[in-house]
N, C-alpha and C positions, 0 to 999 in steps of 0.2 A: 224182340231184339232183331229178328229177321227184317221186320218193317223198317227199323232204324237203319239197318245196313243197306237196304235197297234204295232208300230215299235220303241221301246225304244232303241234298240241297235244302229240303224242308227242315230236317232236324238240326242241321248246322245253323240255320237262321233262328230256329226256336231256342237253341242253346244260347245264342247271343242275346236273345230277347229276355230270357230268364236271368241273365247276368246284368244286362244294362239297365233294365227297368227298376229293379230294387236298388241298384247303385245310385241311379238318378234320384229316386225318391229319398234316399238316405242323405245324399251329399249336396243336393242342390236346394236353393230357395224355392218357395212355392211358385213364383213367377217363372224362374228358370226351368223348373220341372214342367210347367205348362207349355213353355216354348219347346222343350224337348219333345213332348208328345205331338204338338202341332207340326213341328219340323218333320217328324217321322211320317205323319199323315200326309203332309204336302208331298213328300217324296214318293210315298206309296201310290199316290194318284197317277204316277207315271207308268204304272205296271203294264198298260196295253202295249207300250212301245218295246217291250221285251221281244216281241215277234221279229223285230228288225235285226236281232242278234242270232236268231235260230240258225243252226247248221253252219252258217258262215263263221261265227265266233265260237259258239258252243252249242251243245245239245243236251241239256240236263234232263235227268229222269224225274218226272213230276208225278205227284199223287193223282191217279186217275188217267194218266197218260195224255193229258191235254197239252196244247201248245202254250197255253198260259194257265197257271194254276195259283193256288193259295200261296205257294212259295214266293211268287212274284209280288205279292203284297207284303208278306212278312219280311223278306230280305231287304227291300229298299227302306221300309219303315225302320228296321233295326239299325241299318247303316247310318241313316240320317240322325236318328235319335242318339245313337252311340257317339256319332261325331259331335253333336251339340253338347253331349255330356263332357267330352274331352275339352272342348273349347271353353265351356263354362268353368271347368276346374282350373283352367289357366288364369281366369280373371276373378273367380270367386265373387265377393261382394262389390267389386268395382263396376259391375254391369247391372243394369236395371231393365226390366221389360214391362212396357205398358200393356203388352199382349192385346194391342188394338189391331184387329185384322181389317185391312183395307181390301174389300172384295174387288173394287175396281183395279187397284194396283195388282192384286193377285191374278185377275183375269188378263190384264195387259201382259204381265210377265209370262204367264202360262202360254198365251197365244203367240207371243214373240219367240219364246224358246222352242215351242213345237214347230213353228214356221221355219225357224232357222235350222233346226235339226233335219226337217224334211227336205229343205233346200240342199243341204250338204249331202243327204242320202240320195236325192235325185241326181246329184252330180256324180253318182257312183263311187262315193268315197267309202262306203261300207258303214255298218251300224256303229262299231266302236269308234272309228275315226270321226264320224259325224257327231257322236256324243261328246268326245273329247274337245273337238273344235267348238261346239256349241257352248259347253261349259266354260272353256277358256275365253271365248268372246264375251260372254255375259259377265265373267269376272272383271274383265277390263272395263266394260261399260258401267258396271255397278261402282267400281272404284272411281271412275271419272265423275259419276253422278254424286257420290258421297265419299269424299276422301277420308273422312273421320272414321270410317268403318274398316280401314285397312288392317288394324290389328286382328280382326276376326279372320280375315283371309290368311294372315301369317300364322296365327295360332293353329288354324285348321290344317294348313300345309305342313306344319311342323309336327303336330300331334296326331293327326288322323292316320297318315301312312304307317307309322310304327304299330299302331293299334290294329290296323287292318292286316298288316303283314303277320302279326302274331295270331290273329283270328284265323287267317287262311292256313297258316302253318299247323295250327291245332286241328283244323278241319281235315287237312290232308293226312295228319297223323292218325286221327280217329277213323277216317275213311280213305285208305291209301289209293283206292281206285277212283276217287272223286275227280282227280286231275284229268283222268281219261275222258271226261265229259266236255273238255275244251278241245277245240279243233287245232291241233298242233301244226297243221299245214297252213294255218292262217297266221299272218305276221303277229297279230295281237295275241293269238292263242299259244304261240311258242313259249316255252318256259325259260325263266331266268331265276337262278337260285331256288329252283323248285316251284316257282309261282308263274302263272301265265303273265306274259309281258303286259297285256291289257289291264290286268288287275292291279299291277304295280303302278302303271301310269295313271289309271283311273283314280286310284287312291290319292295321288298327289294333286291332280286337277280338281277332283271332287272336294278334296280337303280344303282347297282355297275357295272354291265356288260356293259350296252349300252353306257353310256358316255365314258367309257374306250375304247370301240370298235370304237366309233365315233372319238375320238381323234386320235386313231391309223390309221383309214382309211383316214381321211382328214387332217392329218398332223397339228394337233392343239398342240401348245407348249406354255409354260410359257415364259414371256418376257426375263428372264435370260437365257433361252435355245435358244433364237432366234439368 
């Protein structure tokens, strides 16, 4: 129990994991479940960039005391997988996934997103501002490239923020001191309704961006487009 109390970042992420994965397995079709896992893995690959948020935005306590830890793999995996679970439940059997992974498309998207994030960061916009601008920019570009995918962005923007709000509220209830790991002197670290402003804004921007990117990467379509 002492370990659980000391490391809220890790155990909050694990708590979501043990809720979302069984729910996805139970409620989704096999292909939707596969996309859920792949979506989580794709987002988890971004874990090295967590260093750009250290101290400036937050300074979480990690297992082992490292600047990047296992928590930074579990948390993005869980948020992306849970987000796709929510979006899939919006559409149920109206969406189909070929689960065909285009590695060339993935490399291009990954390179462009990393490049844009670093460009914003080098402009001294800060880690969270750079992330939000990068996600927002790619949301617009993806919608321009494939206008038929807009329902995924809308469903994510409507469904993911309430889920994330609930998750963080539960986390702060279970670990009251967890919120102190955010930098309240930073614009994005300051709290609104008990949650860091950056977390609220991120949930809305990520909610639109990530389901859209997931559909693009893993060839998810509506039944009429099949």
